[in-house]
Steps between C-alpha positions, in 0.01 A plus 500: 500500500624850414555732795408864442549790741292813445606818679216751522129442556342759272308425182813388314622279783163337554463442125844339487425281801167380361635435150801311637289285732260421217796345318583282799779708650572511872452872573578724795397866486657754736326831572660762724169648614251333730255450214555434130380737232765767449349796315187294437396525864183690585409685818273327747125562498292707525692710242673255269757689292759343274853638499414731210217485246545136398308344212529181295456484121321191371650517149840369605654162581569591868128546570423170329760323715342638817142439388565137395597432861208689651732755659322817385142384540268658585579814305291787365522691174395859433143515372308770316434676829873531567592587143246781492676655800853518360622858484807689379670806641600716206613862513390519862146374444333165567335375183361184348613591150848399381699787345567491129869429552421181692258388229764562231744288694246220548431499126870420440528233768602233246809698399834332573696704753882487505702387800782747443298825501335680788121503497469881499694558176358197319141567607517869412584408141219243483206671670619831646620646828148519644457127447835428664401699809164322522646151461775579751242620752278198445793266561608664826320223689672234285855636512495688832731746326461877475628511142415192289606700195864433593452121485543269203225554244451123471459465877243777530309408185457136600341611824275750330389229259388283792318792665333633184397173337153549346339199661328426827745602777736224599552628857406257777489559876548221752211511747635583843822654368824337393552361849220255420698381197819476708321291761378258233850477352646418842230240557567335163876503556464329836252248357765408243753440777688829491658591834424870557741645756395850604696742718821354357750731334753326274844661483684232303406267217438134582722238338246221447335546163380796292395824669242745370553848645157664486571817692522865405794582276658696786483199732629268228794734436603470865440125528688419181763771549438610142498875444374455141152415629354845442223638278289812462173511696230751589442720803152599619303614800216260580204601715226260613177647635191372675223746417134519592320429176342761278277404209605564143876532551746382232630147494842584352665833422807505274698820536618591151653822634743359758488121477302446819219255560200462729312170521191418703581132534200418717278581200547157337587326831300633799678255734800734510329755729238501777136554406437863413867565418729491197861382468686750282856459375686797351852544368715778360844451338778698668690752288881512519604687815141544619434493875247272662291797609487638145394174339243449776353842423477413130333168576250656738408759237423214263281332762330838565405514132396135476314462831383841626460519878706189564691656789186515713420134437832332589473204739840344429818601319838353411783684318804327347791619292583228249847493341632209296198287584291535185675283245749567225511804272686461171695803378565561127723233350403240760226241524399230744765276345771734631390483863682275750485145364293233671782243479793627709709186460607237755139395564380848605197661336327835540126567502315825557349803328833654388673210327522379140145387432213652301168623635325790664583586864434190716484276192880522485522338844295199395665459160851524643415248775376245246808563287721440803324173580540371144870582510553357849324171434594460137310239301293394797335843490416498131129521577530812716293766321 
């Protein structure tokens, strides 16, 4: 029997542990915290907030892998009620009508974007500066970056294509928050025989069999003593709010002006907040050199516009500054293939949201974990999908 050690109990680590055990491996997973989950943890009830505005997309292989194992069920999808309450902040006003620049960009969504050019210069030539600003603002919640125009055109355009696809929205929300999914993943891992050791920090690699390091890139850099394990990532202020409900408020507000986002996540999933309240998650990318107080003021102005009178209805609040915790950003001339490789040699493999694997946000974690398992187990893992 193959022996696999997984270091890190987030989504990538749990995926690696499950996939390895399904192939008959003897698996031990070590998690430094008291509970698994990593950035997929949610706060405890009554206000159940994910660590950022998490969402799954059902049009990708990672969702299929989770769904085939019953790990995301039950989930909800946005209905007509939710879709009718999506709003945009454009030129300081909240509106339900996309600006012409955004529509021009959407009309060219099938265009092939280059890897080696920045999105701002390429997009300006294709559909104009107004369209570039609108797309960049819309993708603030996807990139967590204050200036998506500086990123690779291919990177940005792929994400816009997923967000602007002209079909029924592919977004799915796990009922009860991502912690519910984590709990099911832990349960499945243990049912397959995985030993889940929590509260155990690993400071050296084991010598018995392959090791999958499914930690943040910063933690992996320290553990592996490899200074090359670095990549660009976003920086945002995240604010979670419990608010007394008010009828008719927007479901989602995309801030085309500054890249912010406000989501009333209890709209599709009322279990996230007590009766008579809403769970709202808001984020604002941090500009270079900007202070926490300044970005907080910008975010609160967005919430003022999206949810008037919210300050008088607050029952719960959590603020977090997120740096390097929102997945990889590819600069011009670089793609996911240039990120730190999954196979590090000598039986060591990386998994996580900033390594060399395709996908959108958390999809990279799942894809890289499955890639690591295939490499670690070789032919015996040929059926890992």
